[in-house]
N, C-alpha and C positions, 0 to 999 in steps of 0.2 A: 736776426738776420733784415736784407732790406728790398719788404717788399718788390719795391720799384725796380730795382738792379733785375734781380731774379725775375722779373717777369717780364724784362729787358731783354735780358739773355736765354729768356726761353721762346721769345716772340723770333730774337735773330738767331739759332738755330731753326725753327720752322719754317721762314723767310730765306733762308740759304740759297733755296735751290732757286727762289723764285717767288711769283704771287702768291699768299695764298686765299683759302676758301673761311667762310664766316658763317659761323652757324650757332644760332640762341635757340636753347629752349628743344635740338633737335630739327627746328628750321632753316634751311638754306637761307640766306641773307643775297639774294639774287643782283639786286642792286650796291655791291662788295663790293662784286667782282674786282681787282684791279687795285684793292683798296693800301692806302697805307697809313701809318701807322705811328701814333706818340704817346708816350710815358711821363705823367709827370707824378708829382711826391703828393698828395694830399690829408698831411695825418701821418696817423698810422696805416692808410689806407694808400692805394695805386689811382691814377683817374687815367684809363684808358680811352685812345681819342682815337676812332678808323675815321676812315673820310676816303671815299673816290667821286667820281665825277657825276656821280644819282643820290649820293645819299651819303648823308654825315653823323656818326656816333658816337655816345659817348656813355663812358660805365663806370663804373665804383667797383673797384675790385678789393673786395674781403681777403679772396685769401689764390695760392694755385694750386686746382686740386689735382691735377696729374698732368705729367711734362714728359716727350720726347719728343725724337725728331721726328716723326712725322704730324705731332697736333699736340697741342695743349690746349688744355682745359682749366677756366679761370672761375668762379663764382664770382656773382656781382648782384650788382646794385642797381637800378633802376631808378630815377627820377619819377616819384607820382605815383610809385609801386611799393607794396607793401613784404610783400613776397620776393625775393631773391631768385636770379636765373643762373643759368651757363652758358658761359661765351665758353665757343670753343673752334677754335683757331686751327684750320688743317694743311700740310703742307700741297704745295700744286704738283698734280701726275697724281696725286691719291686715287684719283677714278671715280668718277661717277657713271651711274649707269643712265641713258637718255634721260629714261622716264622718270629718275631723280629732278634733271635739269628742270625737262619741263615743267615737274608739279613745282617745284621750286620758282619759275618766272609766274607761271599761275597764281602763287599765294602773292605774288606781288602786283595783281594785275586786279587781282577780288580785293584785296588791298584799297588798291585807287579807285573801284567799283563801289566800295563802300561809303569810301568818304564822298566819292562826287555823287551820288546818290541819297547818302542819307548825312547832310550835312549840320541838322543839330546833333549827329550822335557822337559817339566816341566810339572807335573801335583799340578793346581791350588786348585782343594779341589773336594772331592766327598763326595756326602749327598745320606739318606737314605731316611730322613723324608720326611713325605707329606706337600704339599702346598697347603691346599684347594682354596685356594684365586687364585693359578693359574692355577688349576686343575692342580698339578704333582702330581700322585699314589709316595707311602711309596711301592709301590712294586718292583720300582724298585733303581740300583743308577745309582744315575747319577751326574755330575763334569766336567771340563773343564778341559785344557790341554792345553801347547800353547810353539810355536819356534819362540824366535822373536817378529814379531810384528803379524803372524796367530796363531790364535785358532783352536782349534775342540768343540764342545760340545760332552758330551760323554754319553752314559747309557749301560746299561747291567740289564740283568737278572741273580738270581742268577738258578743253576739248580734245585733246587728244589720246585719252581713255577710251577705251571701248566702250562696246554697247549696255556690255554686259556690265560691268563696271557703273558707267549714268544709270541703269535700269538699277542696281543695287541700295542706290545712295539713301534712301529713302529710311530702310534697317538703321542702317550706321549715323543716318542726322537723329533719329530718336534714341540710341544708344548715348549720345553726344548731348542729349538732350537734360536725360534724366540725370548724367553725371555732372552736369553743372548744373541742375538743379539744387541734387545732392550736399552740392561743395558750395551752396549761392549764401553768404553771409552779408555783406550790402545791397546787393541789388537782389529783386525778382526777376526770373529768369520765367518772360509768359509766352516763350513763344519760339518757333523754330523757323527761320528760313535757308533756306534751298538755292541756291544758284548752279543751274546747268546750261551748256551749248547750243542752239537757237533749233530749235527743232526736235529736241530731243527730249520733254517731257512729257507726253501723251505717257507711257506707262506708269509716271512721278505722281502726275495728276491723278490718272487713273484709282493708284492705290491708297491717295490721302482721301477719297470718298470713303472709305472703311473705317476713317479715324472718330473718334468717339467724338473730338474738336476743331473737325478739320480746319477751322479759325483761329486756331493758333499755327498754325503754318501756313509760312508765303511762299510762295515757288516764283521765283525767276528766271528765263531766258535772258544770255547775254550773245551779241553779237560776238565772235571771234574775232573778226574783222578792224569794225572799229570798237568796241568795247561798250557800246549803246547798251538797256536794260530797258528790260520792258516785263512787270509784271503780267502773272499770268494768270486767271481768273477760273476759280475750279469746276466755275459755273461750263465752263467750255469742255469740262474735262467730260466724254461723252462712251461708248461701248468703244471698242477696243476690235480690231480687225479680227474676226470672229463668225464660224459659222459652224451647224450640224446637217452633216450627212445623211437623207430620209435612211429610217431604218430598212426600208424598204431595198433599197440599193446595195446594201451591206448584204444583205439575205443573199440579194441576187449574185455577188462578187462568189461569193462561198459555195451556192452551189454551181456554177459555171466551174470552181478547182472543185471540188467536192469528189469525183470519182479518184480522182489522183492526190489527192491532201488526203483522204481516209483510209489507202494501203498506207501510203505513210504514216499515217498514225498508228496502225495497225501495229507496229513497230514498237511502240513503247504505246498503246493507250492511258497508261494513266499519267505519264507525264507531256506526253506532246499535246497542247492547246493551237486549235483552230483561233484564226481572225483575221482584221483588215489593218494592214494601216492606215493611220488617223491619215484623214484627210483623202485617203486614195482608193480603188476600187482592185488596191491591189490585197492578194489576199497570201497573209504570214501563216507558218511556221516553227511554234519557240519549243522547244524543249527546256522545260523547266525555265521557260524567261527569255530561254538565251533562242534566237531566234538563227536558224539554221536550212532552211528555203526557204521561196517566194517562190507565187503563182502571178506570172505576167505578160501581158500582151498574148494569152493562149499556150503561154508556156511552166513549169516548172524550173526554178534555180535551183541549187544546193550550193554547201558551202560555208566555213566562218571565215574566211579570207577576204579580201576586197576583190576577189575573183573568183567568183561563182560559176559555176558549171552546168547546161543544160543536161539537166534528166530525160540521158537513153536507159533505154533496153542495157546497151551495154555498161554505165555508171551503176544500174539499178547495185549491182553488190559494194560499190565504191558505196553508198548512203548508205547501205545495211550497216559496215564496217565505221560510219561516224555515226550511227545512233547506235551504237553498242560500246563504244567509245566510249559519249555521253553519258552511257548508260552505268558505264564503271566510274567514271571520275564524277559526273555534274549527278551525286547521286548524295539524302542526308545522314545518309549513317559511311561516306568514304572516308576513308584513311588519307585521304592526297587530300588534305583540304587548303596546300598551298601550289595547287595548281593554277593555272590563270581556267582553265577552261572550269574548274569549280571557283574559283571566287571568280568570274565576268559576270556582267551585268545581274547585281546583285538585286536593284529592285524591280527590276521585272521576274527574277525567280518569287521575291516575296510579293508583289504583284498576283502572279499566279494562283500562289497558296491565300491570296487575301477573299481572290476571284472566287476561289471555286468554295470556299464558306466565309462568309463575311462573318457569320456570327461567330466567330471566335475571336473578334474584332469588339465586339456588340449584340449585346444576342438581340439588340430593337433590330439591325439589321437581315433585311431580305433576300434571302440565297436566288432566290424567282430574278430579282431586278436588278443587275450589275453586271454597269457597261464601262468599258473603258475611253478614256480619250473623248469625251463629249461632253461639251461642244469641242470641239478642235479649233487649236489656229499657230498660227507662226514661232510664237515661240517654244517649237517644241521639241527643243535641244536644251529646256532645263533642269531635265538630271532629276525629275520629281517626276514620281506617276501617279496619274491622277485618275482614278475612281467615282464613276459616279451613279450614286445607292440610293436605294429610298428606305425607310422604317419599315416597321409593318404595320403602323397605323395611318400611312400614305405621304410623311413627312421627306424632302431631296434633302441627302446624306452627299458630301461633297469629303472624299479619304486622301488624304495626302501621302503615299510611302517613300520614306527616305532610309536609307540602309548603312548610311553612313551620316556624319557632324555638320552638317548645314547651316549657317547661321542666317540664311534667307530663307531656312522653309517657313517662316510664320506669313512675312510679305508675297510668295511666291505663291504659297496656300490662300491667299484670299486675295490677289487678283482670280485664282481659277476660281475661288468663290464666289467676286462678284460677278462676273462672265456668266456664272451658273443664274442668281437671282438675277441677272436681267432675260436671260432667254426664259424663262421662269415664269417672271411676271409678264411674259406676252405667249406663254402658253405653245412654248415653241415644242420640248419636248414630246407633249402628246399629240401634236399636229404632223410631230415630223418620226411617227411612230414607236416611241420610248414608252416605257413602264403599261402596258397592251394591260389592261384588267384590273390597274389600281389606279382608284382618288387620292390623283395628290393635294395635299393639305396645299392651300397659299402662304403658309410660314414662312418664310426667309429657311433656307438650308441649314442641316445642321455640318458641323467641318473639323472633320474628323484629322488630327495627326498622329501617322502612329510610323512610330521607328525603333527603336531598340533600345533601350533605358539610357546606357549611358552612349549614346547616338545624339543624344538633343545637347544643341550647346546652350551654355548655362545664361548668352543674353537674351533666349528667344522671350524669357521670361518680361524682360523690360518691353520689348516693344508688344507683347502680347495685353499687356496694362494698356495700352495707347488704343486698344481695338475699340469699336463700337459695339454698345452689351447684345446690338441688333446680330453680332455674329458670333453663335453659341460653338465657344470651341471644345473639341474632350479628346485630350491628350495623351495616347492609349502607348504603353510603353512593354514594348516586348524583351521575350529573353535574349540571351546574346544567340545563342545558341537557336535561334527561331527556322534556321534551316532544316531542322528536325521535328518541326512542329512548332506552330504559332499557341504561344502562353504569355498571357497579362501577367503583366506583373506588380503593374498601379496604371490607373486609370485616374485622370483628374479632369 
């Protein structure tokens, strides 16, 4: 078969309806938008030349791996590279999500940043495609660059990514770093370089201080307007916005709402917990973790929807019916486990169980001293529940709870641990009325990661190995039917 003729025929079919889109190893080559092509014979192979106003690309085609009217996939050899690559030519109109376009454009920008900022180094590769097998997200551009025998892993986020995506980049950066180290042959991968939009590096810088070797990570901010770059010194990483509500203020809020709150609690005293919403003076009532009533501005509001009602004498029967419904459906032994009312707010349900008896998690934990969301901070929508406790011998313990798999569990837990340690070093907990009659030790807090056994993401092992030995982590795996009672299946 004539490879060059087959390739021409396949490309003519894809390009019949317009200019194609070009991808290499899953990465969209934005600079080749509007590309033209030429195929020439080179021995038993074919030479493919693609060019546009911005870029020119030449690849030696070994074989046509796949072809259809929508796309052609060819296996190619790149000059100066020992490994073969996959080039994909996709018909126009196949459709790309806006976020993929933004990421593709950012990939080109990052390549230029690296070339300009590190003129003595070579950029080996940059990718934006997801690698689900290795838990590598397509939300970031990742790559490798080297000088001599030393190399750096690179990861960056487009300025159009969400704040949560940008804040989560360190987790994926460490996974990418370990992947490159595992497969390194010619180079020693000595560290990680992270590139974030200007003004978005505070949380990442904060978390970098928890690594065993923070000097192996280089943090950079780029200006999305002019694409200038500056390195962020880790010494600039201070304590983020965090505060401790004095315990006396919490007790005063509960006391103000207590007559009405206790009347409601009497409807199901074993299932209803009274607390205060983090960072506020509003008193909450939760049924096995699910908030159904809140006292604020001198009135009690109730309901599970977005439009709660003020509790009046006439609405009392409605509240009673709601509590009865929750007793039936949101019960450990119910058979209606598929109901939304049963499955809602699983972390909060788990929190209520652990707070009631933390010794079920670890015998060292003292049930007399356990608090939720202390300290509080603005990122309270992380989907992870924080409990602060103490061991029987006076050592602080941060307990992170998660009912579902979350690759960010470790870094988000470390984030909270760093804040707790910061306040502990300043004796803030004692000054604000927490842990009365407990002599807290000066040692750094313990960190407990608690989740059902099959809900620990496999990649957290990689992240854990990069943490400072100062952070003593205890991983506690619960039985999957934890709602029926806390049972530890293994502890590491």
